[in-house]
C-alpha angles and dihedrals in degrees: 000000000000116000116232096210140013090249089063095051125108091228092055093051093047091050092048092049090047091052093048092046092049092049091052092046091051091048092050093045094046090055085062093050099261100124092138096056115096119213092247090052087052093052091049092047089051091049091051091050092049090050098040091127094064138050113265124201133183092263089059091057092045090054098042095051099030093234130138126265093245092051092049090047091055093045093050092047090054093045090052091048090051090051100246097117144016125215116209130184117247118234093225094052122017090198091065120080119197112220117220132176117241122220087265089053092051092049089049090050091058091055094043091050088062090051092050091047091051090050091049090051088056090053091047090051092051100042133051115230093257091048090051091049091049092047093050091047092052097046091047089050090051092047093048091047093049093046092050102040 
């Protein structure tokens, strides 16, 4: 199916939803005093918290969020400068840097978790369980297809 306008394209709708979701996340986080945290920083902080029992490296973040090495490098440098993470060399390979949350990063994660939960409640309110399952299936199918094409 050919789309007749950009407003009818899947990419346009995904970008619009992403923008709306980010705006709501920033609004929720800023009410908690986190004006300086970008949404991407928040997703990375959440990923680090969820994986606190294993070593995380830059390549893990690149893969999880499907973003380039140079972009992740810049994000991590800024997060380190802001005091959310530390990057430490690994004895077995000096090129690898293990990424760890600081106390400030952990405290930020607690606040951001509430923002994510509030956003998810909005989705749950808007979608029935079967609609949510179908949506997740379809976006994962799109992501997998794009990553492997």
